[in-house]
N, C-alpha and C positions, 0 to 999 in steps of 0.2 A: 426510419424511427422507431420501428417497431422492438429494436433490441434497446435504445436511447429509453423510449417508456418503457421497458420493465424494468430498467436502472433500477427505478426508483421504489419496487416492492422489495429490493436485493439489496440494494445500499445507499441511506440515509443521507441523496443528495435530490435538488430541487432542481426544477428544471422551469428554467428564466428566458423569454427573449430577451434577443437582444437590446443593448439600448442604442447600439451601433449600426445595426441590421436588423430591422423588425421580419425579418424572415428567417432569421438565425436565432436560435437558443444557444443557451448556455445554462452548463449544472455548475451550479452551486451546494458545498456542503450543509445540511440541515444544522437546524440547532441537535437534535438529535443525534446526528453524524459528529457535530462538533465534538458535545459530549463523551459521543464511545471512544474518540479519538485522542482525545485529553485522557479516559482513562488507560487505552493501548501505551501511549507513552509515558504514564505513569507507572506502569508494570515493568515496560522494557528499563528506562530507568534504573527501579527497584532491582531488576536482572541482572544488569550493567554493574550495578554498585556490589553485589552478592559476587556475579563472575569475577570483578577487579578485587575484592575488599583485601588483598596480599599487596597491592601496590597504591602507594599515597599520592595525591593529587600532581604533583609534580611528577611521579614517573610514570603515571596514566599519560600525558602529555605526548615523551615521545613516542610511546605503543599505538596513539592513535596517529602521529603524524607516520610513523614507518607504515602499519598499516592501508593506512591508504596509498601511500606509495605503492603497494604490493597490490591494492584493490587497482589501481591505476593500471597498473603494468597488463593486469589482468583483462582490463576492459571493462570492466565492472564500473555501474552506473553510479555514479557520490550520491550514497544516502536507500538503495534499492538492495534490499538482500537478493544475492543471485535467484535463490527459487522460486522468486517472486515473477521468472521471466516465465516458469512453466505455468502458472495458474491459469492464464487463458484455454493453452492448450488442455488442462486436466479437467477445467471447468466445462469445456466444448466435449470432449469425449463422456462427461456425466452427462447431458443436454442428451445426447443420441444413443445414449444407454437408456434414458429415461423411454424415446418415445418408441421403440426397437418392439415389434408386434412379442407377442408370448410365443415360444414354440413347442 
């Protein structure tokens, strides 16, 4: 439970008892987390609009479909940036570096 307990300090989540099994806990996005996600979505949408400004709506739809096919062929998870695959590994390295004694 230690990694989950520390998660609330790093990420705006709430840990609640499961309604189906009182022995388990479930993670929920907190109100602060929901606000942060809304802000991220807004920035991402603005970035996408800026990036694709040369294309109108009807031109963007086939592009999204084609890129989706490319991503599927590469085995990428829909809606997840491939850079996120390495976040846990990088975070683990940073945590290990923090606990190393000074030489």
